[in-house]
N, C-alpha and C positions, 0 to 999 in steps of 0.2 A: 214684301212691301217695305220693311224697315230699311233694307239696303237702298232701295230707290229713294225713300224719303230723305235719308242722310245725304245721298249724292246730290239731290236737288237742293238741299239746304246749303251744302258747301258752295254750290254755284251761285245761289241767290245771295247768301250772306257775304260772299266775297266781294260783291259789287257795292256800289254806294248810291243810294237813292235818297236825296236830301229832303225827306218829308217826315212830318211828325208821325203820321200813320205808319209809315214803313218802320221807323225806329221802334214804335210801340209793338208792332207785330214781331219784329226781329227779337226784341227782348222776351216776348212771350214764348217764341219758338225755343230760345235758349233755355228758358226755365223748364219747358217740357223735355228738352234733351237731357237736362240734369236729372229730372225725375225718372226718365227711361233708363239712364245709366244705373240709378239705384235699384230699379226693378230687376235689371239684368244681373246685377251683383247678387241680389237676394235669390233669384232663380238659380244661379250657378251654385250657390251654397246649398239650396234645397235639393238640387240634383245630386250633389255629393252625398248628402245624408240619405237620399233615396237609394243610391247605389249600395251604400253600406247596409241599409235595411234589407235590400234584395239578397245580399250575401248571407244574411242571417234568417232568411225566410222560413227555414225549417222549424224555427221556434214558433209555437202557436200564438204567443202574445205579441209577435212582431207584426203580424198581418194588419192589425188595426193601425199601427204606426205607418206602415207602407201606404195604406189607403188615405190616411190623413195627409201625408206628404204629397201624394199624387193630386189630392184635392187642392192643396195650396199652390202647386205648380200650375194646375189648370186655371185657378183664379188669377194668378199672375199673368198668364198668357192672355186671358180675357181683358185684363187691365191694359196690357201692352197693345192689344188690338184697338182699344179705346183711344190710347195715345196716338197710335198710327192714324186713326180717323181724324182726330183733332189736328194733328200735324198736317195731314193732307189738306184739310180745310184752310189752315193758315197759309200753306204754300199757294193755294189757289188765290187767296186774297193778296198775298205778296205779288203773285204774278200779275194780277189785275192792277195793283198799285204801280208796278213797274211799267206796264203797258200804258197807263194814263200819263206817266211822266214822259214816255217816249213819243206819244202821239203828237204830231204837229198841230199847232193852233190853226183853227179854221180861218180862212181869209175873211175880212170884212165884206159884207154884201155890198155890191155896187148898185147904184141906181140903174134901173132898167133903161134901155135905149128908147128913144121916142117911138111910140107906136107898138111897143112890146109890153105885154101884160106881165106883172110880177110872177104870176103862176107859170107863165111860159118859160121865164128865166130859170125858175127853180126846177122845172121838169127837164130842161135841156142838159143840166149837169148833175151827175150823181153826187151825193153827199160824201165828203172826204172822211176816211177812217171808219166807215160803216162796215160791219161784218155781217155777211149773209149767212154764216154758219155759226152756231152757238160755240162758246168757248170750250165747253165739255167735249165737243167733237174735234177740236183742234189740239188740245193739250192732253197727252196721255195720262198724266197724273189726275187731272180733273175728270176725265172720262172714267178712269178706274174708280175714283172715289165716289162718283155718282152711283155706279153699280154696287159698290161695297156698302154705301149707306143704305141702299134698298135692301141688301142682304141683312144688315144689322137690324133693320126695322121689321124683318120678317116678310118683306115683299119679295118672295123667292122667284116668282115668275118674272117680275121686273128685273131682278138681279141677274137672272140667267140671260135675259134678252140684252141687258146692258153689257155684261161680260162678253157675250158672243159678238156684239157689235164692236167692242173694244178689240177683240182678237182679230176681227177682219181689218180694222183700221190700223192697228198697231201690232203686227205679228212678231216683231223682233225688238222687244224692250225688256228691261229687267223685271217688269211687272207681268209679262205675258204668262209665265208659268203659274204665277199666283192667281191670275184671272181664271185660268183653266181649272185650278184646284177649287176655287170658290164656286164654280159652276157645279162641281161634284158635291160640294157641301150643301148648296141650295137644294139640289135634288135629294140628297140624303135626308135633309130635314123635312122634306115633303114625303119621305118614305118611298120615293121613287128610286128603288135601289138599282135597277138595271141601267138607267141613264146615268146615275151617280157613278157606278162602276166604270162605264164607258169614259166618263170625264176624268176619273182618277187614272185610268190606264193611259189616257193621252198624256197626262203629266209625266208618268213613268217612262213612256216610250219616246215622247218628243223633247222632254227637258230632263235628261238623266242626271245632270249636274245641279239641278235646282234644289234648294233647301226644303222644298215641299215634297220631295220624293218619299221620304220616310212616312210622312203623314198620309200621302196618297196610298201607299202600300197598306198601311194599317187600316185606313178607313175602307179601302176596297175589300180587305179581308173581313172586316166587320159586316159590310154590306152583303158579302157572299154568305156569311153565317146567318144573317137575317133571312136570306132566301133559302136556307137549308142546304147549301152546297158546302159541306164541312171540309171536303178535300181541298177545294180552292181556298177556303178561308184559312185553313191551317198552313197551306203553302205560302200564302202572302204574309201572314203574321210571322212565320218562321224566318222569312227573308228579312223582315224588319229587325228581328233579334240577331240574326247572323251578320247582316251587312251594316246595321246601324246600332250596335249594342249600347253606345253611349247616349243615344237620343232619348228625348222624353217619350217618344212614341214606342220605344222598346219596352218600357215598363207597361204600357197599355197592352202591347202585343203579348207579353208574358202572361199577364193576367187573363186575357181572353183565351190564350192557348190552354191555360189551366182549366178554364171553364168548359172548353170544348173536348176535354179528355173523356 
């Protein structure tokens, strides 16, 4: 999602919409961007420290430090998700502001012809600029954010329905793999592990270059462990460690593998 948000920002902020609302929103977006950069720098530093701690894991007093670093990284990721949500909402408002600027002014109503009632005139012509479909159904970012907001609120059934609708309407966007991943997360949080695994495996199979693949592998492994299938669980967790050793998910995979021994 972060990549899609930044791409949308570059397109919107590059334009010029001469309204006070737009300028205020633009400045707020830029402030959020600066905060996100700081979070990413902090996360990068914590990951370096976590890798160093992993190498010294044989020492008994290192384990608490590893757990503390992992907790800090997870906290940063949650904060980044909050920033993504707020940025998505700002983008939606910017999009609406731009649409209002571009909408043509409605023509002045003319007096009805003799013998014609005003209601007949209104019914004869549709209103200009009217949308029969909600904005969320037209804009990929808005549709994604609507489902993601439901997920953050714990409305997992609504989130699954929203993301599935998103996948039908927008099957080839930079957010598509993320939508599929969050379907898995929604099911996982409901402890519906089989549909969660199916959703994660679609991420792995259909979007092999997505940055969500390491997380999908790791969470599918954890879900299999919850179901008691330790062979599958170990296989997927080992893939994370072997194929994505520098990822944050690799630390989770190593810890879960140690627990499954």
